C-alpha positions, -999 to +999 in steps of 0.1 A: +602+066-567+601+037-543+618+004-537+585-015-543+588-043-568+555-039-587+561-072-606+557-092-574+524-076-564+490-090-574+467-067-593+447-061-561+478-054-540+491-030-567+457-012-569+457-008-531+493+004-532+485+030-558+455+042-537+478+046-507+506+062-527+490+085-553+524+103-558+541+071-571+537+077-608+557+045-617+533+023-597+503+041-613+517+036-648+524-001-642+489-005-629+475+012-660+495-012-682+479-042-665+444-028-667+448-018-704+461-053-713+429-070-702+405-082-729+375-060-733+392-028-723+380+001-744+397+035-745+372+065-747+381+101-750+348+119-746+317+115-725+298+107-757+321+078-764+317+066-729+279+067-730+279+049-764+301+021-749+279+018-718+248+016-740+264-011-762+274-032-732+239-028-716+223-040-748+247-069-751+239-079-715+202-078-721+205-102-751+225-127-730+201-126-700 
């Protein structure tokens, strides 16, 4: 869609680019691949799964504080 080389952008630069160019699907997909590759990333499909994950993380945080 554009001539932007996504590989050369930092994650922050790419996130900002995606915010400014929401129509650039290639940039968005590249950003998602970076985010999904990070450790600790969890895919949820329902609000219930999201709530369960938040609760699990809150409990884990309380035990380390």
